N, C-alpha and C positions, 0 to 999 in steps of 0.2 A: 422211638413206640410215638406214634399219634393218636390220639381221641376226636371222632367227631361228635360234635353237640349241636344242637339245633337254639338258635337265639332268635329272640324278637325285638327291636327294636323298642324301645318305652319313650315315653315325654319325661318332662319335669315334671317329679310326683311331689307331695307334702309327705308330711311324717307317717298321719295313716294312712295313707293313697300307699307308701313305702312297707306298712304293715299287711293291709289287706292281699299286696301282691304274695310277700312272702307265705300267709295265712292262703294263697289258693296254689301255693307249692312251687312259688318261682323264687330265684332268687336274683336281686339286682344286682348292676354291676356296670363298668365302665371300660372302652377297650381304646384304648390309647396309643399312640406313635408319632414319632418323625416325621413333619411336614403334612398330617395329617390329620382331619376335624377327628373330636373324641367323640366318640358313638354311647351312648345309654341303652344297654341291652338290658333283657333277662332271660334267666335259662332255669332249667327245670333242675330244681334242689336236689332230687333224687341222684339224678345224670350226675349233678357234681360229686354229691356223695359218696357215691361207687369210684369215680376217679380218684378221688383221695385214698381210699380204702385199699386203691391198689398202687398206690405209692406216691402219685402225685408228681410226675415227671414226664419231661418229653410235651412236645408241642399238642397244641388243641386246635382242632379247624373248626371253628365257628362259621355257619352258615346263616345271614341274618336271612331273615323271612325269607326263605326257600330262594334265594338268590346266589350270587358267587359267596365264597366260601373265606373264610381269614384264618391265619395263622397266628395265635397269640402265644404268647409265655405268663404264668401266673405271675403277677408283680406283689401283690398284695393281699389276704385275707384278713376280715374284720368278724369276728364272733362278738357274741354277748359276752361279757365278763362273767355272768351267774348262769344262766344255762349254756352255756359253748354255744346253741346254738348261731350256723352262719345269717350274720347280717347284711353283707355287701363284699363285691369280688371286684378286683382292679385289675387289667391283663394287659401287656401291653403287644402291638401288632409289631410281626416280625419278618422281614427282608430273610427270605431261604438261603439269598448269596450269602450270606456272611455268618462268622461264626458269633457266638454268643456264651459268656460266662453269666451262670448264674448265684445271687448271694441266696445262703441261708443264714437263718437266724438263731 
């Protein structure tokens, strides 16, 4: 099952800039992959929460700035240790011609 999410590129921000981004309802993250440049993005926190509650499995198609979409898998999720709020998301870019195994902790 594939989920679609809108994302926007972001610049490198300091701690207070990231905090302000989270307060505005956006979740910072990064998309990385083999032989491609890392992309810093931010997505809707509400959309990501909905995806997590549905079981958080499968590919996510992220559409960057209204351009072509990128298929990614969730690699890591960082939460605040006290409030359990989402802090940051790491995703890896996928080639759909290759099979993948997901790690569970």
